All heavy atoms as an XYZ file, in Angstrom:
484
protein
N      55.074     35.807    -83.707
C      55.230     34.725    -82.754
C      54.864     33.388    -83.479
O      54.020     33.387    -84.364
C      54.287     34.934    -81.580
C      54.763     34.342    -80.299
C      53.861     34.738    -79.137
O      52.694     35.030    -79.261
N      54.508     34.733    -77.981
N      55.587     32.355    -83.109
C      55.362     31.023    -83.707
C      55.476     29.953    -82.626
O      56.138     30.145    -81.616
C      56.453     30.727    -84.776
C      56.393     31.695    -85.918
N      55.425     31.677    -86.910
C      57.186     32.757    -86.221
C      55.647     32.664    -87.738
N      56.665     33.350    -87.354
N      54.810     28.807    -82.834
C      54.870     27.703    -81.914
C      54.821     26.445    -82.778
O      53.822     26.155    -83.440
C      53.701     27.737    -80.932
N      55.929     25.706    -82.815
C      56.088     24.577    -83.708
C      55.651     23.242    -83.040
O      55.980     23.037    -81.894
C      57.553     24.463    -84.181
C      58.028     25.781    -84.808
C      57.764     23.303    -85.136
C      57.174     26.292    -85.935
N      54.953     22.412    -83.833
C      54.573     21.101    -83.357
C      54.824     20.101    -84.488
O      54.668     20.386    -85.645
C      53.088     21.058    -82.990
N      55.247     18.890    -84.097
C      55.442     17.843    -85.093
C      54.078     17.247    -85.483
O      53.135     17.226    -84.681
C      56.365     16.746    -84.518
O      55.771     16.142    -83.368
N      54.036     16.765    -86.691
C      52.815     16.153    -87.223
C      52.254     16.953    -88.389
O      52.675     18.067    -88.635
N      51.268     16.409    -89.092
C      50.630     17.149    -90.137
C      49.800     18.293    -89.513
O      49.377     18.242    -88.375
C      49.730     16.111    -90.837
C      49.593     14.978    -89.881
C      50.751     15.042    -88.931
N      49.581     19.353    -90.308
C      48.921     20.554    -89.838
C      47.614     20.210    -89.049
O      46.746     19.547    -89.595
C      48.626     21.490    -90.995
O      48.162     22.717    -90.527
N      47.564     20.716    -87.820
C      46.397     20.487    -86.991
C      46.286     19.147    -86.288
O      45.332     18.914    -85.525
N      47.291     18.289    -86.489
C      47.268     16.960    -85.883
C      48.645     16.635    -85.262
O      49.407     15.868    -85.822
C      46.923     15.918    -86.983
C      45.611     16.170    -87.618
N      44.399     15.854    -87.025
C      45.319     16.737    -88.811
C      43.405     16.210    -87.803
N      43.943     16.758    -88.911
N      48.955     17.220    -84.113
C      50.246     16.977    -83.469
C      50.425     15.480    -83.139
O      49.505     14.811    -82.749
C      50.178     17.817    -82.201
C      48.762     18.023    -81.933
C      48.054     18.007    -83.261
N      51.660     14.997    -83.385
C      51.933     13.587    -83.079
C      52.814     13.415    -81.832
O      53.136     12.324    -81.431
C      52.561     12.887    -84.261
C      53.926     13.442    -84.686
O      54.542     14.218    -83.899
O      54.371     13.157    -85.786
N      53.165     14.514    -81.182
C      53.885     14.455    -79.908
C      55.378     14.190    -80.004
O      56.017     14.069    -78.978
N      55.973     14.167    -81.204
C      57.414     13.873    -81.321
C      58.285     15.077    -80.871
O      59.313     14.936    -80.297
C      57.748     13.459    -82.703
C      57.158     12.104    -83.056
C      57.492     11.656    -84.456
C      56.859     10.311    -84.721
N      56.844      9.977    -86.105
N      57.794     16.302    -81.167
C      58.461     17.500    -80.643
C      57.488     18.621    -80.677
O      56.495     18.657    -81.395
C      59.757     17.840    -81.395
C      59.588     18.039    -82.899
C      59.220     19.237    -83.426
C      59.830     16.977    -83.770
C      59.106     19.453    -84.787
C      59.711     17.160    -85.130
C      59.343     18.374    -85.647
N      57.746     19.642    -79.849
C      56.875     20.803    -79.747
C      57.666     21.961    -79.107
O      58.519     21.710    -78.237
C      55.681     20.498    -78.848
O      54.825     21.573    -78.761
N      57.478     23.148    -79.581
C      58.164     24.289    -79.007
C      57.177     25.120    -78.205
O      55.967     25.076    -78.432
C      58.767     25.162    -80.132
O      57.776     25.993    -80.718
N      57.698     25.919    -77.251
C      56.845     26.917    -76.615
C      56.607     28.016    -77.674
O      57.245     28.023    -78.748
C      57.712     27.409    -75.467
C      59.088     27.204    -75.934
C      59.057     25.954    -76.787
N      55.774     28.949    -77.367
C      55.579     30.102    -78.259
C      56.918     30.858    -78.327
O      57.543     31.132    -77.308
C      54.485     31.009    -77.716
N      57.375     31.107    -79.557
C      58.659     31.734    -79.788
C      58.462     33.189    -80.293
O      57.753     33.427    -81.263
C      59.470     30.973    -80.840
C      59.730     29.487    -80.515
C      60.259     28.766    -81.761
C      60.701     29.369    -79.375
N      59.101     34.129    -79.626
C      59.034     35.528    -80.059
C      60.029     35.746    -81.193
O      60.919     34.928    -81.390
C      59.303     36.440    -78.871
C      58.210     36.368    -77.803
C      58.458     37.314    -76.678
C      57.341     37.125    -75.652
N      57.416     38.124    -74.609
N      59.945     36.877    -81.841
C      60.885     37.213    -82.941
C      62.312     37.091    -82.467
O      62.666     37.557    -81.358
C      60.640     38.683    -83.389
C      59.340     38.814    -84.169
O      58.776     37.783    -84.598
O      58.904     39.964    -84.401
N      63.141     36.421    -83.252
C      64.541     36.256    -82.945
C      64.837     35.039    -82.059
O      66.007     34.708    -81.877
N      63.849     34.397    -81.512
C      64.045     33.232    -80.665
C      64.300     31.999    -81.512
O      63.993     31.973    -82.711
C      62.866     33.005    -79.723
N      64.905     30.967    -80.931
C      65.161     29.731    -81.687
C      64.712     28.532    -80.825
O      64.490     28.649    -79.632
C      66.626     29.611    -82.046
O      67.417     29.548    -80.893
N      64.609     27.411    -81.522
C      64.197     26.155    -80.901
C      64.988     25.053    -81.601
O      65.117     25.030    -82.807
C      62.678     25.971    -81.130
C      62.176     24.615    -80.699
C      62.118     24.272    -79.395
C      61.705     23.710    -81.645
C      61.603     23.049    -79.013
C      61.212     22.517    -81.277
C      61.154     22.170    -79.929
N      65.608     24.155    -80.810
C      66.431     23.094    -81.386
C      65.740     21.745    -81.242
O      65.206     21.449    -80.171
C      67.806     23.026    -80.632
O      68.446     24.309    -80.835
C      68.706     21.958    -81.220
N      65.781     20.977    -82.313
C      65.232     19.599    -82.323
C      66.349     18.666    -82.752
O      67.058     18.928    -83.733
C      64.093     19.482    -83.331
C      63.572     18.040    -83.400
C      62.951     20.408    -82.964
N      66.548     17.579    -82.011
C      67.509     16.524    -82.410
C      66.716     15.317    -82.828
O      65.962     14.759    -82.006
C      68.458     16.201    -81.273
C      69.414     15.089    -81.646
C      69.258     17.446    -80.846
N      66.850     14.935    -84.101
C      66.131     13.795    -84.662
C      67.163     12.665    -84.858
O      68.046     12.773    -85.694
C      65.462     14.192    -85.956
C      64.481     15.356    -85.854
C      64.067     15.868    -87.230
C      63.288     14.992    -84.989
N      67.016     11.613    -84.091
C      68.041     10.542    -84.099
C      67.632      9.327    -84.915
O      68.406      8.356    -85.003
C      68.302     10.103    -82.651
C      68.866     11.238    -81.801
C      69.298     10.752    -80.427
N      69.699     11.820    -79.584
C      70.887     12.421    -79.577
N      71.804     12.030    -80.441
N      71.148     13.407    -78.753
N      66.497      9.341    -85.542
C      66.040      8.247    -86.322
C      65.714      8.698    -87.737
O      65.108      9.737    -87.917
C      64.747      7.629    -85.702
O      65.031      7.259    -84.357
C      64.271      6.417    -86.480
N      66.217      7.955    -88.746
C      65.966      8.284    -90.157
C      64.454      8.301    -90.376
O      63.703      7.481    -89.816
C      66.662      7.324    -91.088
N      63.984      9.227    -91.175
C      62.583      9.284    -91.537
C      62.153     10.696    -91.940
O      62.996     11.597    -92.031
N      60.895     10.881    -92.156
C      60.346     12.191    -92.534
C      59.501     12.668    -91.360
O      58.645     11.927    -90.866
C      59.465     12.077    -93.819
O      60.311     11.586    -94.877
C      58.889     13.414    -94.173
N      59.749     13.901    -90.946
C      59.052     14.452    -89.794
C      58.324     15.730    -90.220
O      58.939     16.778    -90.326
C      60.102     14.808    -88.734
C      60.883     13.622    -88.203
C      62.023     13.201    -88.860
C      60.446     12.961    -87.057
C      62.750     12.092    -88.369
C      61.166     11.874    -86.585
C      62.306     11.441    -87.258
O      62.990     10.355    -86.784
N      57.018     15.626    -90.431
C      56.256     16.830    -90.762
C      56.103     17.714    -89.521
O      56.142     17.241    -88.373
C      54.902     16.313    -91.194
C      54.771     14.983    -90.559
C      56.178     14.441    -90.399
N      55.963     19.006    -89.758
C      55.738     19.961    -88.630
C      54.869     21.115    -89.148
O      54.745     21.318    -90.350
C      57.068     20.475    -88.052
C      57.902     21.313    -89.039
C      57.698     22.684    -89.109
C      58.844     20.718    -89.844
C      58.456     23.434    -90.015
C      59.577     21.469    -90.725
C      59.377     22.840    -90.816
O      60.091     23.608    -91.703
N      54.315     21.827    -88.200
C      53.503     22.982    -88.558
C      53.530     23.971    -87.362
O      53.979     23.651    -86.279
C      52.049     22.583    -88.840
C      51.296     22.070    -87.626
C      50.383     22.906    -86.970
C      51.451     20.787    -87.197
C      49.695     22.445    -85.898
C      50.754     20.337    -86.101
C      49.877     21.146    -85.442
O      49.225     20.708    -84.312
N      53.086     25.209    -87.656
C      53.018     26.223    -86.631
C      51.657     26.169    -86.020
O      50.649     26.361    -86.697
C      53.287     27.600    -87.330
C      53.364     28.761    -86.378
O      52.717     28.706    -85.300
O      54.016     29.734    -86.718
N      51.565     25.932    -84.702
C      50.296     25.857    -84.034
C      49.500     27.163    -84.087
O      48.276     27.210    -84.039
C      50.479     25.397    -82.565
C      50.990     23.979    -82.455
C      50.990     23.477    -80.993
N      51.442     24.424    -79.997
C      52.705     24.521    -79.595
N      53.677     23.731    -80.080
N      52.983     25.396    -78.638
N      50.238     28.308    -84.128
C      49.557     29.621    -84.207
C      49.153     30.009    -85.604
O      48.247     30.834    -85.779
C      50.475     30.696    -83.578
C      50.913     30.409    -82.143
C      51.890     31.514    -81.706
C      49.780     30.284    -81.206
N      49.815     29.447    -86.600
C      49.581     29.719    -88.026
C      49.600     28.373    -88.782
O      50.592     28.109    -89.445
C      50.641     30.689    -88.581
C      50.899     31.891    -87.726
N      50.074     32.976    -87.735
C      51.870     32.155    -86.843
C      50.544     33.893    -86.895
N      51.630     33.409    -86.325
N      48.581     27.569    -88.673
C      48.599     26.207    -89.212
C      48.913     26.075    -90.704
O      49.334     25.057    -91.176
C      47.241     25.624    -88.879
C      46.739     26.466    -87.772
C      47.328     27.825    -87.934
N      48.746     27.180    -91.431
C      49.057     27.147    -92.880
C      50.578     27.120    -93.091
O      51.018     26.832    -94.197
C      48.380     28.312    -93.595
C      48.980     29.680    -93.326
C      48.522     30.377    -92.057
O      47.872     29.753    -91.197
N      48.766     31.648    -91.941
N      51.339     27.452    -92.040
C      52.805     27.405    -92.154
C      53.265     25.992    -91.749
O      53.022     25.601    -90.605
C      53.456     28.463    -91.268
C      53.126     29.899    -91.571
C      53.784     30.811    -90.560
C      53.511     30.293    -92.993
N      53.825     25.246    -92.670
C      54.213     23.900    -92.360
C      55.381     23.460    -93.239
O      55.759     24.157    -94.176
C      52.999     22.928    -92.553
C      52.494     23.004    -93.963
O      53.052     22.541    -94.922
N      51.272     23.674    -94.115
N      55.966     22.349    -92.910
C      57.113     21.814    -93.666
C      57.415     20.436    -93.155
O      56.644     19.779    -92.483
N      58.640     19.991    -93.511
C      59.057     18.676    -93.037
C      60.579     18.615    -92.955
O      61.272     19.318    -93.705
C      58.541     17.546    -93.916
C      59.064     17.575    -95.327
C      58.433     16.488    -96.191
O      57.541     15.788    -95.791
N      58.967     16.316    -97.394
N      61.075     17.852    -91.992
C      62.482     17.509    -91.916
C      62.618     16.114    -92.514
O      61.811     15.250    -92.216
C      62.957     17.449    -90.485
C      62.912     18.762    -89.729
C      62.020     18.919    -88.655
C      63.713     19.819    -90.068
C      61.981     20.102    -87.986
C      63.665     21.015    -89.405
C      62.793     21.166    -88.349
N      63.657     15.909    -93.359
C      63.933     14.565    -93.870
C      65.301     14.166    -93.351
O      66.295     14.815    -93.656
C      63.900     14.549    -95.426
C      64.272     13.172    -95.941
C      62.563     14.997    -95.936
N      65.322     13.078    -92.572
C      66.577     12.552    -92.032
C      66.861     11.280    -92.806
O      66.141     10.309    -92.710
C      66.444     12.269    -90.495
C      67.734     11.665    -89.942
C      66.058     13.536    -89.775
N      67.925     11.282    -93.598
C      68.192     10.141    -94.444
C      69.260      9.193    -93.880
O      69.344      8.033    -94.233
C      68.620     10.587    -95.866
O      69.750     11.413    -95.798
N      70.127      9.698    -93.007
C      71.125      8.880    -92.386
C      71.399      9.486    -90.995
O      71.394     10.670    -90.822
C      72.411      8.862    -93.192
N      71.588      8.604    -90.069
C      71.857      9.073    -88.704
C      73.251      8.661    -88.363
O      73.662      7.508    -88.514
C      70.871      8.408    -87.699
C      71.149      8.834    -86.296
C      69.423      8.822    -88.093
N      74.065      9.625    -87.910
C      75.427      9.400    -87.556
C      75.723     10.140    -86.293
O      74.804     10.481    -85.530
N      76.992     10.462    -86.039
C      77.335     11.218    -84.809
C      76.565     12.557    -84.839
O      76.383     13.189    -85.857
C      78.831     11.454    -84.951
C      79.290     10.428    -85.923
C      78.121     10.132    -86.827
N      76.123     12.959    -83.701
C      75.441     14.237    -83.570
C      76.329     15.400    -83.898
O      77.455     15.501    -83.366
C      74.862     14.424    -82.165
O      73.901     13.442    -81.925
N      75.912     16.306    -84.800
C      76.718     17.501    -85.056
C      76.591     18.450    -83.837
O      75.712     18.277    -82.987
C      76.019     18.119    -86.298
C      74.595     17.647    -86.170
C      74.683     16.256    -85.529
N      77.406     19.471    -83.819
C      77.285     20.447    -82.732
C      75.879     21.096    -82.767
O      75.362     21.294    -83.863
C      78.343     21.513    -83.085
C      79.301     20.832    -84.005
C      78.510     19.779    -84.705
N      75.312     21.306    -81.606
C      73.978     21.851    -81.568
C      73.986     23.272    -82.078
O      74.932     24.035    -81.883
C      73.476     21.844    -80.081
N      72.964     23.660    -82.787
C      72.768     24.967    -83.288
C      71.299     25.279    -83.428
O      70.524     24.398    -83.496
N      70.967     26.546    -83.447
C      69.527     26.918    -83.528
C      68.968     26.622    -84.898
O      69.658     26.665    -85.907
C      69.505     28.386    -83.215
C      70.869     28.867    -83.626
C      71.806     27.706    -83.373
N      67.666     26.290    -84.946
C      66.918     26.203    -86.172
C      66.049     27.432    -86.211
O      65.289     27.706    -85.295
C      66.036     24.904    -86.191
C      65.131     24.910    -87.419
C      66.877     23.680    -86.117
N      66.200     28.208    -87.267
C      65.438     29.475    -87.316
C      64.456     29.430    -88.459
O      64.629     28.852    -89.453
C      66.395     30.653    -87.550
C      67.309     30.808    -86.331
C      68.124     32.075    -86.441
N      69.123     32.095    -85.455
C      69.030     32.830    -84.372
N      68.018     33.537    -84.143
N      69.993     32.791    -83.441
């Protein structure tokens, strides 16, 4: 199970958050502003990463982030 939150590990910034996700579940985030968006797993804070949005254009078709 995983639960994703935006911000540095242990410090959510409120930009996005997922409910607890069971195996095989997905969560979609649409980031409309260029920038770097750190995220971490609230249930496993050592699991973290970042999205880097370098240009914002027309929204692509929605798809799951796994």
